Structures are given as structure tokens and as C-alpha cells.
C-alpha positions as CSV (number, residue, x, y, z in Angstrom):
1,X,11.6,35.3,62.0
2,X,11.8,39.0,62.3
3,X,8.4,40.7,62.7
4,X,7.7,43.8,60.6
5,X,5.1,45.0,63.1
6,X,7.5,44.5,66.1
7,X,10.3,46.3,64.2
8,X,8.0,49.2,63.5
9,X,7.0,49.5,67.1
10,X,10.5,49.1,68.4
11,X,11.6,51.9,66.1
12,X,8.6,54.0,67.3
13,X,9.4,53.5,71.0
14,X,13.1,53.0,71.3
15,X,14.4,54.0,67.9
16,X,16.4,57.0,69.0
17,X,18.5,54.6,71.1
18,X,19.0,52.2,68.1
19,X,16.9,49.4,69.6
20,X,15.3,48.6,66.2
21,X,18.7,48.2,64.6
22,X,19.7,45.7,67.3
23,X,16.5,43.8,66.8
24,X,17.1,43.5,63.1
25,X,20.8,43.3,62.7
26,X,22.1,42.1,66.1
27,X,24.4,43.7,68.7
28,X,27.3,44.1,66.3
29,X,25.5,46.7,64.2
30,X,27.6,49.8,64.1
31,X,24.7,52.1,63.2
32,X,22.8,50.8,66.2
33,X,25.6,51.8,68.5
34,X,25.9,55.3,67.0
35,X,22.2,56.1,67.8
36,X,22.5,56.7,71.6
37,X,25.3,59.3,71.5
38,X,23.3,62.1,69.7
39,X,20.2,61.2,71.7
40,X,22.0,61.5,75.0
41,X,23.7,64.7,73.9
42,X,20.3,66.1,73.0
43,X,18.8,65.1,76.3
44,X,21.7,66.9,78.0
45,X,20.9,70.0,75.9
46,X,17.3,69.8,77.1
47,X,18.5,69.5,80.7
48,X,20.7,72.6,80.2
49,X,17.7,74.5,78.8
50,X,15.7,73.6,81.9
51,X,18.5,74.5,84.3
52,X,20.1,77.5,82.6
53,X,17.3,78.9,80.4
54,X,17.0,79.3,76.7
55,X,20.0,81.7,76.4
56,X,22.5,78.9,76.8
57,X,24.4,78.7,73.6
58,X,25.5,75.1,74.0
59,X,21.9,73.9,74.4
60,X,21.2,75.6,71.0
61,X,23.5,73.1,69.4
62,X,22.5,70.0,71.5
63,X,18.7,70.1,71.5
64,X,18.4,69.7,67.7
65,X,20.4,66.5,67.9
66,X,17.6,65.0,69.9
67,X,15.0,66.1,67.5
68,X,16.9,64.8,64.5
69,X,17.5,61.4,66.1
70,X,13.8,61.1,67.0
71,X,12.7,62.1,63.6
72,X,15.1,59.7,61.9
73,X,13.8,56.8,64.1
74,X,10.3,57.7,63.2
75,X,11.3,57.6,59.5
76,X,12.7,54.2,60.1
77,X,9.4,53.1,61.7
78,X,7.5,54.4,58.6
79,X,9.8,52.6,56.2
80,X,9.6,49.4,58.1
81,X,5.8,49.5,58.4
82,X,5.3,50.4,54.7
83,X,7.6,47.7,53.4
84,X,5.7,45.0,51.6
85,X,5.6,41.6,53.3
86,X,7.4,39.9,50.4
87,X,10.2,42.5,50.5
88,X,10.4,42.2,54.3
89,X,10.7,38.4,54.1
90,X,13.4,38.6,51.4
91,X,15.4,41.0,53.5
92,X,15.0,39.7,57.0
93,X,13.4,36.3,56.9
94,X,15.4,34.4,54.4
95,X,14.3,30.8,54.3
96,X,11.5,31.3,56.8
97,X,7.8,31.2,56.4
98,X,5.8,34.0,54.9
99,X,5.0,36.7,57.4
100,X,1.8,38.7,57.5
101,X,1.6,42.1,59.1
102,X,-1.8,43.5,60.0
103,X,-3.2,46.6,61.5
104,X,-0.5,46.8,64.2
105,X,2.1,47.9,61.6
106,X,-0.4,50.5,60.1
107,X,-1.1,52.0,63.5
108,X,2.6,52.2,64.2
109,X,3.2,54.0,60.9
110,X,0.4,56.5,61.7
111,X,1.8,57.2,65.1
112,X,5.4,57.5,63.8
113,X,4.2,59.9,61.1
114,X,2.4,62.1,63.7
115,X,5.3,62.1,66.2
116,X,8.0,62.4,63.6
117,X,6.3,65.4,61.8
118,X,5.7,67.1,65.1
119,X,9.2,66.6,66.4
120,X,10.8,67.7,63.1
121,X,8.7,70.9,62.9
122,X,9.5,71.7,66.6
123,X,13.2,71.1,65.9
124,X,13.3,73.4,62.9
125,X,11.3,76.1,64.7
126,X,13.6,75.9,67.8
127,X,16.8,76.0,65.7
128,X,15.5,78.8,63.4
129,X,14.4,80.9,66.3
130,X,17.7,80.5,68.1
131,X,19.7,81.2,65.0
132,X,17.9,84.5,64.2
133,X,18.0,85.6,67.9
134,X,21.8,85.0,67.8
135,X,22.1,87.0,64.6
136,X,20.2,89.9,66.2
137,X,22.4,89.8,69.3
138,X,25.6,89.9,67.2
139,X,24.2,92.8,65.0
140,X,23.5,94.8,68.2
141,X,27.0,94.2,69.5
142,X,28.5,95.4,66.2
143,X,26.3,98.5,66.1
144,X,27.3,99.6,69.5
């Protein structure tokens, strides 16, 4: 039996590392193994920003990877939590008893929505700011 509430919370806490995929589909899940790479690259970008400052061009490309993977895992938590119990049982609990999710899944969805929206807005703001600053730098180089 796969718990919808547990899958929602795993996606909320460890979704950027693919832990929710491993819980639902096992260790042979290719998509689960593809989650850690952009997450670790994004964390490396954050480390570069802390060490080298915000002018580091490589970190401009790496930091948004972390934001996108976190936002995608929050979306997965929302989808899991909002899936009806009947659909969940058909998809993940074939032949098992009927599952009942309660407030735990609802609270997980609310937290995933808050965190996912915040991270997505921050990622878009960071990427947009860096892009326009880069454009201004290049325009200054051309004009001189």
C-alpha cells in the first residue's frame, strides 16, 4: 500500500532529490535518478554566489536549476495530495484495500503551494535581474 499522504510529504521534503519517485516507483525509476543532478548543480551555484558574489556568470545559470527542481517537486506534492483516493488506489494500490487520506495530505498541499510559489517567484526574479544586468553590461561594452 502506497500512502498518498506520505507521498505528498516525501515530495515536499525530499522531492528535489527524487525521493518521492523512489517511494512510488522503486529504485529503478529513471526520473527519480535524474532529480539529484540539477539539484546538486543548483546548490553548487548557490555556493559560488556565497563565495564569489553575485557577479559570477556560472552561478547565474546554476542557481535557477535549484529553483526549478524545488518548484517541480512542490508541483508533484500538490498533484499527489489533490489526487482523489479512488484514482490513487487505481494507480498505486492495485488489489489493495481502499486508502483514506485526511488532513495530512491537505496540509502538505498547502505547504507545497506556499513553498513552490515562493521559490518559483524568487527564481524568476533572480534570473530576470541577472539577465537584464548582463544585457546592460554588454551594451556598455559596445558603446565604449
